[in-house]
C-alpha positions as CSV (number, residue, x, y, z in Angstrom):
1,M,-14.5,-47.1,16.3
2,H,-14.6,-44.3,18.7
3,D,-13.1,-41.8,15.6
4,T,-15.6,-42.9,13.7
5,T,-18.5,-42.8,16.2
6,A,-17.7,-39.0,16.7
7,M,-17.3,-38.4,13.0
8,L,-20.7,-39.4,13.0
9,I,-22.1,-37.4,16.1
10,E,-20.2,-34.4,14.5
11,L,-21.6,-35.0,11.1
12,G,-25.1,-35.5,12.5
13,A,-24.7,-32.1,14.4
14,I,-23.3,-30.3,11.7
15,I,-26.2,-31.2,9.2
16,L,-29.3,-30.5,11.8
17,G,-26.9,-26.9,12.3
18,L,-27.4,-26.5,8.7
19,G,-30.8,-27.4,8.5
20,L,-32.3,-25.0,11.4
21,L,-30.1,-22.1,10.1
22,G,-32.0,-22.4,6.7
23,R,-35.4,-22.5,7.9
24,L,-34.3,-19.2,10.1
25,A,-33.1,-17.7,7.0
26,G,-36.1,-18.6,5.1
27,R,-38.6,-17.1,7.7
28,I,-36.8,-14.2,7.6
29,G,-36.2,-13.9,3.6
30,F,-32.6,-13.8,4.4
31,S,-29.8,-16.4,2.3
32,P,-28.4,-19.0,4.4
33,I,-24.8,-18.3,3.6
34,P,-23.6,-15.9,5.2
35,L,-25.0,-17.9,8.6
36,Y,-23.7,-20.8,7.2
37,L,-20.0,-19.2,6.8
38,L,-20.4,-17.7,10.6
39,A,-21.5,-21.5,12.2
40,G,-18.3,-22.5,10.3
41,L,-16.0,-19.7,11.8
42,A,-17.7,-20.6,15.5
43,F,-16.7,-24.2,14.9
44,G,-13.3,-24.2,13.2
45,H,-9.8,-23.7,14.6
46,G,-9.5,-21.2,17.5
47,G,-13.5,-21.0,17.6
48,I,-15.9,-21.7,20.5
49,L,-16.0,-25.7,20.0
50,P,-13.5,-27.0,17.5
51,L,-14.4,-29.8,15.4
52,Q,-11.4,-32.5,14.9
53,A,-13.2,-35.8,14.0
54,S,-14.7,-35.2,10.7
55,E,-12.6,-32.2,9.2
56,E,-11.4,-34.3,6.6
57,F,-14.8,-35.5,5.6
58,V,-16.1,-32.0,5.7
59,A,-13.1,-30.8,3.4
60,T,-14.0,-33.2,0.9
61,G,-17.8,-32.6,1.0
62,A,-16.7,-29.0,0.4
63,E,-14.7,-30.1,-2.5
64,I,-18.3,-31.6,-4.4
65,G,-20.2,-28.8,-3.3
66,V,-18.7,-26.7,-5.1
67,I,-18.3,-29.2,-8.3
68,L,-22.2,-29.6,-7.9
69,L,-22.6,-25.8,-7.8
70,L,-21.3,-25.5,-11.1
71,L,-22.4,-28.6,-12.9
72,L,-26.1,-27.5,-11.9
73,L,-24.9,-24.2,-12.9
74,G,-24.1,-25.3,-16.6
75,L,-27.0,-27.5,-17.3
76,E,-29.3,-24.5,-17.1
77,Y,-27.2,-23.7,-20.9
78,S,-26.3,-25.2,-23.9
79,A,-22.8,-25.2,-25.5
80,S,-23.8,-22.6,-28.4
81,E,-25.5,-20.1,-25.8
82,L,-21.9,-20.3,-24.0
83,V,-20.0,-19.6,-27.2
84,T,-22.5,-16.9,-27.4
85,N,-21.9,-15.1,-24.1
86,L,-18.0,-15.4,-25.0
87,K,-18.5,-13.6,-28.0
88,T,-20.6,-11.1,-26.7
89,Q,-19.3,-10.6,-23.1
90,Y,-15.4,-10.7,-23.7
91,P,-15.0,-6.5,-23.7
92,S,-17.1,-6.5,-20.0
93,G,-14.1,-9.6,-19.2
94,A,-11.4,-7.0,-19.9
95,V,-13.3,-3.8,-17.7
96,D,-14.0,-6.5,-15.1
97,F,-9.9,-7.5,-14.9
98,V,-9.0,-3.8,-15.4
99,L,-11.2,-2.4,-12.4
100,N,-11.1,-5.5,-10.1
101,A,-7.6,-7.0,-10.4
102,V,-6.0,-3.3,-10.2
103,P,-6.9,-2.5,-6.5
104,G,-5.6,-5.8,-5.3
105,A,-2.2,-5.2,-7.2
106,A,-1.9,-1.9,-6.0
107,A,-2.7,-2.9,-2.3
108,A,-0.1,-5.3,-2.6
109,L,2.4,-2.6,-3.6
110,I,1.1,-0.1,-1.0
111,L,1.9,-2.7,1.8
112,G,5.2,-3.5,0.9
113,W,4.6,-7.0,-0.2
114,G,6.1,-7.2,-3.4
115,P,5.5,-7.8,-7.7
116,V,4.8,-11.4,-6.9
117,A,2.1,-10.5,-3.8
118,A,0.7,-8.4,-6.2
119,V,0.0,-10.8,-8.5
120,A,-1.7,-13.0,-5.8
121,L,-4.1,-10.3,-4.3
122,A,-4.9,-8.9,-8.0
123,G,-6.3,-12.7,-8.2
124,V,-7.7,-12.6,-4.7
125,T,-9.8,-9.6,-5.6
126,W,-10.5,-10.1,-9.8
127,I,-12.3,-13.3,-9.4
128,S,-16.2,-13.5,-8.2
129,S,-17.3,-16.5,-6.0
130,S,-19.1,-18.8,-9.0
131,G,-20.3,-21.1,-6.1
132,V,-21.7,-18.5,-4.0
133,I,-23.5,-16.8,-6.5
134,A,-24.5,-19.6,-7.9
135,K,-26.4,-20.2,-4.6
136,V,-27.7,-16.7,-4.5
137,L,-29.4,-17.2,-8.2
138,G,-31.3,-20.0,-6.9
139,D,-32.5,-18.9,-3.6
140,L,-33.7,-15.7,-5.0
141,G,-35.3,-17.4,-8.3
142,R,-33.7,-15.4,-10.5
143,L,-32.3,-18.2,-13.0
144,G,-34.6,-16.8,-15.3
145,N,-33.5,-13.2,-15.2
146,R,-32.7,-11.5,-18.7
147,E,-29.5,-10.4,-17.1
148,T,-28.6,-13.7,-15.8
149,P,-26.8,-15.2,-18.7
150,V,-25.1,-11.5,-18.7
151,I,-23.7,-12.5,-15.1
152,L,-22.6,-16.2,-16.3
153,G,-20.6,-14.9,-18.7
154,V,-18.9,-12.7,-16.7
155,L,-18.2,-15.4,-14.5
156,V,-17.5,-17.9,-17.5
157,I,-14.5,-15.8,-18.4
158,E,-13.1,-15.1,-15.1
159,D,-13.4,-19.1,-14.6
160,L,-11.9,-19.8,-17.8
161,A,-9.2,-17.1,-17.3
162,M,-8.0,-19.2,-14.6
163,A,-6.5,-21.9,-16.5
164,V,-4.1,-19.2,-17.8
165,Y,-4.0,-17.3,-14.3
166,L,-3.5,-19.9,-11.9
167,P,-0.3,-21.5,-14.1
168,I,1.6,-18.3,-14.2
169,L,0.9,-17.5,-10.7
170,T,2.0,-21.3,-10.0
171,A,5.2,-20.6,-12.0
172,L,5.8,-16.9,-10.3
173,L,5.6,-18.4,-6.6
174,A,7.8,-21.2,-7.6
175,G,10.2,-19.4,-9.3
176,V,10.5,-21.9,-12.0
177,S,12.3,-21.2,-15.7
178,F,10.1,-19.8,-18.5
179,A,9.9,-23.2,-20.2
180,G,8.3,-24.8,-17.4
181,G,6.3,-22.0,-16.8
182,S,4.9,-22.1,-20.8
183,L,4.5,-25.8,-20.3
184,T,2.3,-25.6,-17.7
185,L,0.0,-23.3,-19.2
186,L,0.1,-25.1,-22.9
187,I,-1.2,-27.8,-21.0
188,S,-4.0,-26.1,-19.2
189,L,-5.2,-24.1,-22.4
190,G,-5.2,-27.6,-24.1
191,T,-7.5,-29.4,-21.5
192,V,-9.6,-26.3,-21.2
193,G,-9.8,-26.3,-25.6
194,A,-10.0,-30.0,-25.5
195,V,-13.0,-30.1,-23.3
196,L,-14.8,-27.4,-24.9
197,Y,-14.4,-28.7,-28.0
198,L,-16.1,-32.1,-26.8
199,A,-18.6,-30.2,-25.6
200,L,-19.5,-28.1,-28.6
201,R,-19.1,-30.7,-31.6
202,H,-19.8,-34.0,-29.8
203,G,-22.5,-32.8,-26.9
204,R,-25.2,-34.6,-28.0
205,L,-23.5,-37.9,-28.6
206,I,-22.5,-37.4,-24.9
207,S,-25.9,-36.8,-24.1
208,K,-27.0,-39.9,-25.7
209,A,-24.3,-42.1,-24.1
210,V,-25.3,-41.2,-20.7
211,S,-29.0,-40.8,-21.2
212,S,-30.7,-43.4,-19.2
213,D,-34.6,-44.2,-18.5
214,N,-33.6,-45.6,-14.9
215,A,-32.9,-42.5,-13.1
216,E,-30.4,-44.5,-10.6
217,M,-28.3,-45.2,-13.3
218,L,-28.3,-41.9,-14.9
219,L,-27.4,-40.3,-11.4
220,L,-24.6,-42.7,-11.2
221,V,-23.0,-41.9,-14.9
222,V,-23.5,-37.9,-14.7
223,L,-22.2,-37.5,-11.1
224,G,-19.2,-40.6,-12.0
225,L,-18.4,-38.3,-15.3
226,T,-18.6,-34.8,-13.6
227,L,-16.1,-35.8,-10.4
228,L,-13.9,-37.8,-13.0
229,V,-13.7,-34.8,-15.3
230,A,-13.2,-32.5,-12.5
231,G,-10.2,-34.3,-10.7
232,I,-8.5,-34.7,-14.2
233,A,-8.7,-30.9,-14.8
234,A,-7.2,-29.6,-11.5
235,E,-4.7,-32.4,-12.3
236,L,-3.7,-30.9,-15.5
237,Q,-3.4,-27.4,-13.3
238,V,-7.5,-26.6,-14.6
239,S,-10.0,-25.5,-12.2
240,A,-12.2,-28.7,-11.3
241,A,-15.2,-25.7,-10.9
242,V,-14.2,-25.3,-14.9
243,G,-13.8,-29.0,-15.9
244,A,-17.6,-29.4,-13.7
245,F,-19.0,-26.5,-15.6
246,L,-18.2,-27.6,-19.1
247,V,-19.7,-31.2,-18.7
248,G,-23.1,-29.6,-17.4
249,I,-23.2,-27.8,-20.8
250,A,-22.1,-30.9,-22.4
251,L,-25.2,-32.5,-21.4
252,S,-28.7,-31.5,-23.3
253,G,-32.6,-31.8,-23.9
254,E,-34.1,-34.4,-21.7
255,V,-30.8,-36.0,-19.8
256,A,-29.9,-32.2,-18.7
257,E,-33.2,-32.0,-17.2
258,G,-33.5,-35.2,-15.5
259,A,-29.9,-34.6,-13.9
260,S,-30.6,-31.0,-12.9
261,N,-33.8,-32.8,-10.7
262,L,-31.7,-35.7,-9.3
263,L,-28.6,-33.3,-8.8
264,T,-30.4,-30.8,-6.8
265,P,-30.7,-32.1,-3.4
266,L,-27.1,-33.4,-3.6
267,R,-25.9,-30.0,-4.7
268,D,-27.8,-28.3,-1.7
269,L,-26.3,-30.7,0.7
270,F,-22.7,-30.5,-0.1
271,A,-23.0,-26.3,-0.9
272,A,-24.2,-25.6,2.9
273,V,-21.0,-28.2,3.4
274,F,-18.5,-26.3,1.6
275,F,-19.6,-22.7,3.2
276,V,-19.4,-24.2,6.2
277,F,-15.8,-25.8,5.9
278,F,-15.0,-21.8,4.4
279,G,-15.7,-21.1,7.8
280,L,-14.1,-23.8,9.7
281,S,-10.5,-23.3,8.0
282,T,-10.4,-19.9,9.2
283,D,-9.0,-19.2,12.6
284,P,-11.0,-15.9,14.0
285,A,-7.7,-14.6,15.5
286,D,-6.0,-13.9,12.8
287,I,-8.7,-11.5,11.7
288,P,-8.8,-8.7,14.1
289,P,-5.3,-7.3,12.7
290,V,-5.8,-7.3,9.1
291,L,-9.6,-5.8,9.7
292,V,-9.0,-2.7,8.3
293,P,-7.3,-3.2,5.1
294,A,-9.9,-5.9,4.2
295,L,-12.4,-3.6,5.0
296,L,-11.2,-0.9,2.6
297,L,-10.5,-3.1,-0.5
298,A,-13.9,-4.9,0.3
299,V,-15.8,-1.5,0.1
300,V,-13.7,-0.6,-3.0
301,T,-14.0,-3.7,-5.2
302,A,-17.7,-3.9,-4.1
303,L,-18.4,-0.9,-5.8
304,T,-16.0,-1.9,-9.2
305,K,-17.7,-5.2,-9.4
306,I,-20.9,-3.9,-9.1
307,A,-19.9,-1.3,-11.7
308,T,-18.6,-4.0,-13.9
309,G,-22.3,-6.2,-13.8
310,Y,-23.6,-2.5,-14.7
311,Y,-21.3,-2.1,-17.6
312,A,-22.0,-6.0,-18.8
313,A,-25.7,-5.8,-18.7
314,R,-25.8,-2.0,-20.4
315,R,-23.8,-4.0,-23.5
316,A,-26.4,-6.6,-23.4
317,G,-29.3,-4.1,-23.7
318,I,-30.8,-4.9,-20.2
319,K,-32.7,-2.0,-18.7
320,P,-31.7,-0.3,-15.5
321,A,-33.3,-2.4,-13.2
322,G,-31.5,-5.7,-14.6
323,R,-28.1,-3.8,-14.3
324,W,-28.2,-3.3,-11.0
325,R,-29.3,-6.5,-10.1
326,A,-26.3,-8.0,-12.4
327,G,-24.0,-5.4,-10.8
328,G,-25.0,-6.1,-6.8
329,T,-24.8,-10.5,-7.7
330,L,-21.0,-10.4,-9.2
331,V,-20.2,-8.6,-5.8
332,A,-19.6,-12.2,-3.4
333,R,-15.7,-13.4,-3.5
334,G,-14.9,-17.3,-2.5
335,E,-13.4,-20.1,-3.7
336,F,-10.9,-18.9,-5.9
337,S,-9.7,-16.2,-3.6
338,I,-8.6,-19.2,-0.7
339,V,-7.4,-21.3,-3.2
340,I,-4.9,-18.0,-4.6
341,A,-4.0,-16.8,-1.2
342,G,-3.3,-20.3,-0.1
343,L,-0.8,-20.7,-3.1
344,A,0.5,-17.0,-2.0
345,V,1.0,-17.6,1.5
346,G,4.6,-19.1,1.2
347,V,5.9,-15.8,-0.6
348,E,3.5,-13.6,1.8
349,P,2.6,-15.1,4.9
350,R,0.5,-12.0,5.6
351,I,-1.6,-12.0,2.7
352,G,-3.3,-15.6,3.7
353,P,-5.4,-13.5,6.9
354,L,-6.3,-10.4,4.9
355,A,-8.0,-13.1,2.0
356,T,-9.5,-14.3,4.3
357,A,-11.1,-11.4,6.1
358,Y,-11.7,-10.2,3.1
359,V,-13.6,-12.7,1.7
360,L,-15.9,-13.3,4.4
361,I,-16.6,-9.8,4.5
362,L,-17.3,-10.2,0.8
363,V,-19.1,-13.5,1.2
364,I,-21.1,-12.4,3.4
365,V,-21.8,-8.7,1.7
366,G,-22.3,-10.8,-1.5
367,P,-26.0,-12.1,-1.2
368,L,-27.1,-8.8,0.5
369,A,-25.8,-6.8,-2.5
370,A,-27.7,-9.4,-4.5
371,R,-30.8,-8.7,-2.9
372,W,-30.6,-4.7,-2.0
373,T,-28.2,-3.4,-4.5
374,E,-31.6,-3.1,-7.3
375,P,-34.0,-1.4,-4.6
376,I,-31.5,1.1,-3.1
377,A,-30.4,2.0,-6.6
378,R,-34.3,2.7,-7.4
379,R,-34.9,4.5,-4.2
380,L,-31.6,6.8,-4.9
381,T,-33.0,7.5,-8.6
382,G,-36.4,8.0,-7.6
383,R,-35.5,10.6,-5.0
384,A,-33.7,12.6,-7.9
385,R,-36.7,12.5,-10.1
386,P,-40.0,15.1,-9.0
387,T,-42.2,13.2,-7.0
388,T,-45.4,15.4,-8.3
389,A,-46.6,16.1,-11.4
390,P,-49.4,18.3,-12.5
391,A,-52.6,16.9,-12.3
392,P,-55.4,16.6,-15.2
393,A,-58.1,19.3,-15.5
394,K,-60.6,16.3,-15.0
395,P,-60.8,12.6,-14.9
396,P,-61.2,10.9,-18.5
397,A,-64.7,10.1,-19.7
398,V,-63.3,6.4,-20.0
399,P,-61.6,4.8,-17.1
400,A,-57.8,3.9,-18.6
401,P,-56.4,0.5,-18.7
402,S,-54.0,0.0,-15.8
403,S,-50.6,0.8,-16.8
404,P,-47.1,-0.2,-15.5
405,D,-44.9,1.4,-12.7
406,A,-43.1,4.3,-13.8
407,D,-40.4,2.6,-12.9
408,S,-41.1,-0.5,-15.0
409,P,-39.0,-0.9,-18.2
410,S,-41.1,-2.3,-20.3
411,P,-45.2,-2.2,-20.8
412,T,-45.3,-5.8,-21.8
413,T,-42.5,-8.3,-19.7
414,P,-41.5,-7.4,-16.9
415,E,-37.2,-8.2,-17.0
416,S,-37.8,-10.6,-13.6
417,T,-40.0,-12.8,-15.4
418,S,-38.3,-13.4,-18.9
419,P,-37.8,-16.8,-19.5
420,A,-34.3,-18.2,-19.2
421,P,-32.6,-19.6,-22.6
422,G,-34.1,-23.0,-22.4
423,R,-32.3,-26.2,-23.9
């Protein structure tokens, strides 16, 4: 009974604190994610006041938070839009891999950690945080922007690539035979293929089976189906986040809209818990010794992610403002990077603190980059252009209609208000 009481007190304090931090962030026009992370760091192992009784519950809530973030993201887009993104964005996925995985691998080799650690650190620096980015897009009101499908296309390619990368890394770390590693990889690819096939070919049937006029029944069925698929995917060495995302795209029409409305409050709660848990699992004492290399790696790969997003958006015909927004939004790293580092600590213990410091830097910088990359780029490019122009000899006889700003890409519809690809 004492443990239960302590857990309730700790959970109440955590949720109340999250609410207060969220209100503070809203007042200053700032994403609450960095504040959630710093709060977790303060109350984790080695922090100011470590939590004990509620740690296991918070860890479970964090897993649910990531799953709900990706489910709600999947509900925004249909299966056909996913396939279109994959077909159009695969060159961007290749550029993403080269620009962002190579710095991590090079850093591990320079530090003398060996080839297996290089493969692991390449994954840490390669994969953006789908969870953080999904939250940032919602916080900044950018789900309807023209560049958002491009961002999602890159993220989906990364998440699906994890179905190939994680089994390979696990096999390298365990030193298993080629046959054993190949079997694990085939199981992973088969799982992703089966779920994607069901989403594409039988999405309407799934939506019809799930549909209900009763909000309570719809909530229970969609949430239960998502957790079930995510759990099975994780058991088969496929990311639970990929499973949740594919469930989201399999649902369409009124079912998707109703499920999104019902699950949004749950997503916000458990997503906040996820970011707190991320901080709770980090010992602040482990960060200072690896802070310099982590900071250097963060600077390099933040720039390479911005270049990735800019390139991907340019290929899609997005105008410059949207290209910079896409690049800045992709900067954050998070859940996948920590999972990869956790797998690799048995081979190279120093990769854990380095990855933690690296992710903490970019998970704090990421929301800032998403918000400020485009304004900073606009200001810098604006300084490069002439600031004055010859004045007309005399004003026109008839007042001209108001024209858009010189930096605006189109005289009709601004990029930021373009509708999202709907269902």
